[in-house]
C-alpha positions in Angstrom: -0.1 0.0 0.0 1.3 3.4 -0.9 2.1 5.9 1.9 2.9 9.5 1.3 6.0 11.1 3.0 4.5 12.9 6.3 4.2 16.6 6.2 6.6 18.0 8.7 4.0 20.1 10.5 6.0 23.1 11.4 4.1 26.2 12.8 3.8 28.8 10.0 4.7 31.5 12.7 8.4 31.4 13.8 7.3 33.1 16.9 4.5 35.3 18.1 4.8 38.7 19.9 2.1 38.4 22.8 -0.7 40.9 23.2 0.5 44.3 24.5 -1.7 45.9 27.0 -1.6 49.5 28.0 -4.4 50.1 30.5 -7.6 49.6 28.6 -5.9 49.5 25.2 -4.4 46.4 23.9 -2.7 45.3 20.5 -1.5 42.1 19.1 -0.6 39.3 18.9 1.8 39.7 16.2 3.0 36.5 14.6 6.4 36.6 12.6 5.7 34.1 9.9 8.2 32.2 7.9 7.1 33.8 4.8 7.7 37.2 6.0 11.1 35.9 7.3 12.0 34.6 4.0 11.5 38.1 2.4 13.7 39.7 5.1 16.5 37.0 5.0 16.3 36.7 1.3 16.8 40.6 0.8 19.6 40.6 3.2 21.4 37.8 1.7 20.9 39.1 -1.9 22.1 42.6 -0.8 25.2 40.9 0.7 25.9 38.8 -2.4 25.4 42.1 -4.7 27.8 43.8 -2.6 30.4 41.3 -3.1 29.9 41.3 -6.8 30.3 44.9 -7.3 33.7 44.8 -5.5 35.0 42.5 -8.1 36.1 44.9 -10.8 37.4 42.0 -13.1 33.8 40.6 -13.4 32.8 43.9 -15.0 35.7 44.7 -17.2 38.8 43.1 -18.7 40.7 46.3 -17.8 39.7 45.9 -14.2 37.8 49.0 -14.4 35.6 49.9 -11.3 32.1 48.4 -11.3 29.5 50.8 -12.8 27.3 50.3 -9.6 28.8 51.8 -6.3 27.9 50.7 -2.8 25.8 53.9 -2.3 24.0 53.1 -5.6 23.3 49.4 -4.5 22.1 50.6 -1.0 19.7 53.1 -2.6 18.4 50.5 -5.0 17.7 47.8 -2.3 15.2 50.1 -0.6 13.2 50.8 -3.8 13.6 47.1 -4.8 11.9 45.8 -1.6 9.0 48.4 -2.2 8.7 47.2 -5.8 8.6 43.6 -4.6 5.8 44.2 -1.9 3.8 46.6 -4.1 4.3 45.0 -7.4 3.7 41.6 -5.9 0.3 42.4 -4.4 -1.0 44.5 -7.2 0.2 41.8 -9.6 -1.8 39.2 -7.6 -4.9 41.5 -7.8 -4.7 42.3 -11.4 -3.6 38.9 -12.7 -5.2 36.5 -10.5 -8.1 38.2 -8.7 -9.7 40.9 -10.8 -10.3 38.9 -14.0 -11.7 35.9 -12.1 -13.3 37.1 -8.9 -14.1 40.7 -9.4 -16.9 40.9 -7.1 -14.7 40.1 -4.3 -12.7 43.3 -4.9 -15.8 45.4 -5.3 -17.3 44.0 -2.1 -14.2 44.6 -0.2 -11.9 47.1 -1.9 -9.6 47.1 1.2 -8.5 43.6 0.5 -5.9 45.2 -1.7 -4.0 46.1 1.4 -4.6 42.8 3.2 -1.3 41.2 2.3 -1.4 39.1 5.5 -4.2 37.1 4.1 -2.0 35.9 1.4 -1.8 36.7 -2.3 1.5 37.7 -3.9 2.5 37.4 -7.6 6.2 36.7 -8.6 5.5 38.3 -12.0 4.0 41.3 -10.4 6.9 41.6 -8.0 9.2 41.4 -11.1 7.5 44.3 -12.8 7.7 46.2 -9.5 11.4 45.7 -9.3 11.8 46.8 -12.9 10.2 50.1 -12.0 12.6 50.4 -9.1 15.4 49.8 -11.2 14.3 52.3 -13.8 13.9 54.9 -11.0 17.2 54.3 -9.4 18.9 54.3 -12.7 17.3 57.5 -13.6 18.1 59.1 -10.2 21.8 58.1 -10.0 22.7 58.2 -13.7 23.2 54.5 -14.1 22.5 51.8 -16.7 19.4 50.0 -15.9 21.1 46.7 -17.3 23.8 47.1 -14.6 21.2 46.9 -11.9 19.2 44.2 -13.5 22.3 42.0 -14.0 23.0 42.3 -10.3 19.5 41.3 -9.7 19.7 38.3 -12.0 22.4 36.8 -9.8 20.8 37.6 -6.5 17.0 37.1 -6.9 17.2 33.3 -7.0 18.3 33.5 -3.3 15.2 35.0 -2.3 13.0 32.7 -4.6 14.6 29.7 -2.9 13.6 30.8 0.6 10.1 32.0 -0.6 9.3 28.5 -2.0 10.6 26.8 1.1 8.2 29.2 3.2 5.4 28.1 0.9 6.1 24.6 1.8 6.2 25.3 5.5 2.7 27.0 5.1 1.5 23.9 3.4 0.3 26.3 0.5 0.7 26.3 -3.3 1.2 22.4 -3.4 0.8 20.2 -6.5 -1.5 18.0 -8.3 -2.5 14.5 -7.1 0.2 11.8 -7.7 1.1 8.3 -6.7 5.0 9.0 -6.7 6.9 7.8 -3.7 7.6 11.4 -2.5 4.1 12.5 -2.7 2.5 14.4 0.5 -0.8 15.0 2.1 -0.8 18.6 3.0 -3.1 19.4 5.9 -4.8 22.7 7.0 -3.5 24.9 9.8 -5.8 25.9 12.6 -4.9 29.1 14.0 -6.8 28.7 17.2 -5.2 25.6 18.3 -2.1 26.2 16.5 -2.2 22.7 15.0 -2.3 20.9 11.6 -5.6 19.2 11.0 -6.2 16.6 8.4 -10.0 16.1 9.0 -12.7 18.5 10.1 -15.1 17.7 12.9 -17.3 15.5 10.6 -14.2 13.4 9.5 -14.0 15.0 6.1 -10.5 15.3 4.7 -9.0 18.8 4.5 -6.0 20.2 2.8 -4.8 18.5 -0.4 -7.3 15.7 0.0 -4.8 13.0 -0.9 -1.1 12.6 -1.9 0.1 15.6 -4.2 3.4 16.7 -5.6 5.4 18.9 -3.1 5.7 21.4 -6.1 7.0 24.1 -3.8 10.1 22.0 -3.3 10.5 21.5 -7.0 10.2 25.3 -7.5 12.9 25.9 -4.8 15.2 23.5 -6.4 14.7 24.8 -9.9 13.9 28.5 -9.6 16.3 28.9 -6.5 19.2 26.4 -6.4 19.6 25.6 -10.0 19.0 29.1 -11.4 21.4 30.6 -8.9 24.0 28.1 -9.8 23.6 28.6 -13.6 23.7 32.5 -13.4 26.5 32.5 -10.8 28.6 30.2 -12.9 28.2 32.2 -16.0 29.1 35.4 -14.0 32.2 34.1 -12.5 33.4 31.6 -15.1 32.4 33.4 -18.3 32.4 37.0 -17.0 29.0 37.7 -18.6 28.7 41.0 -16.7 31.1 42.4 -19.4 28.0 41.9 -21.8 25.3 44.0 -20.4 22.0 42.3 -20.2 23.2 38.9 -20.7 22.8 37.8 -17.1 19.3 39.2 -17.0 18.5 37.5 -20.2 19.6 34.1 -18.7 17.6 34.7 -15.5 14.5 35.5 -17.5 14.7 32.4 -19.7 15.8 30.1 -16.8 13.0 31.3 -14.5 10.4 31.0 -17.2 11.6 27.6 -18.2 11.5 26.5 -14.5 8.2 27.8 -13.7 6.6 26.5 -16.9 7.9 23.0 -16.2 6.8 23.0 -12.5 3.3 24.3 -13.6 2.8 20.8 -15.0 2.9 19.6 -11.4 1.5 22.3 -9.5 -2.2 22.7 -8.7 -3.9 25.8 -10.3 -5.6 28.4 -8.1 -8.9 26.9 -7.3 -10.8 30.1 -8.4 -8.9 30.2 -11.7 -8.3 26.5 -12.7 -6.9 25.8 -16.2 -6.9 28.3 -19.0 -7.6 27.4 -22.7 -5.1 24.8 -24.1 -4.7 23.3 -20.7 -2.5 26.3 -19.7 -2.1 27.9 -16.3 -1.8 31.6 -15.5 1.9 30.8 -14.4 2.6 29.5 -17.9 0.9 32.5 -19.5 2.7 35.0 -17.6 6.1 33.4 -18.2 5.8 34.1 -21.9 6.9 37.7 -21.9 9.9 36.7 -19.8 10.8 34.2 -22.5 10.6 36.8 -25.3 12.4 39.4 -23.0 15.1 36.8 -22.2 15.8 36.0 -25.9 15.9 39.6 -26.9 18.4 40.6 -24.0 20.7 37.5 -24.9 20.8 38.6 -28.6 21.4 42.2 -27.8 24.2 41.4 -25.4 25.9 39.1 -28.1 26.0 42.0 -30.7 29.4 43.6 -31.4 30.4 46.5 -28.9 27.6 45.5 -26.6 29.9 45.0 -23.8 31.2 48.6 -23.6 30.1 50.0 -20.2 30.5 53.8 -19.8 31.5 55.4 -16.6 28.6 56.2 -14.4 28.5 59.9 -15.2 28.4 59.0 -18.9 26.0 56.1 -18.8 22.6 56.9 -20.2 19.6 56.0 -17.9 
């Protein structure tokens, strides 16, 4: 008889700040969730790695010319990038996943746009938000937008890996039913009892309702570990930072390929289901990434594409 691998049943909250009472006024409790922690740690690790990359002048120029992005440039960009991830990720979910399929929910509760703690973030929306942050920072500081995007291409998989691990811990975004030996049965977390539940009071099955693919781990491995390895290898071994846009193109193509592959195992959102042609929203949103990746790689391979001007002369 087939037996699924047991779900680890980790509390989605790393820890909870208890209720704070000030006379008759009290606030809380405030749980710090693994998903929020993944954003924080992912940002810090990406920031640290990017800072390391801009110090290696030989990665950017055969003449060992100083990196086109300074530490001050990077520090400024990180703030706006975080804003782009949060705002773009939320708005992307609303416009890509919510408004076209459940407009009445938004009309009945317009404030749901701000209720990020209830879930609902889109990677593709976050990517658009970061693109705006790059454009703004490049314009303000006289940088090439490709210098920033190439840095992001090498560091983004770190945050992607941690985010998918957090999805797994939360028991969300799991895959389709399967009989593979590593399949899992994802339960539902009860906030009151702080326990994972597989059945309701009537004995009805909750959660994934059977053994399913742990697709969050597939995404962590492909969009995170594998993509980080590929881009980093190309940066350090082949010095692709000398060809502006190459790292960005590889990231866009690599993420789109990984996401499209995993979408074949991931369960579509219940309120969306499958699109015509058995496609999913994740597949559809990856198409522009494929086209953009191909364009940037071709552009980077053109003669003289590797010339980087000093910051003061670099067009925004």
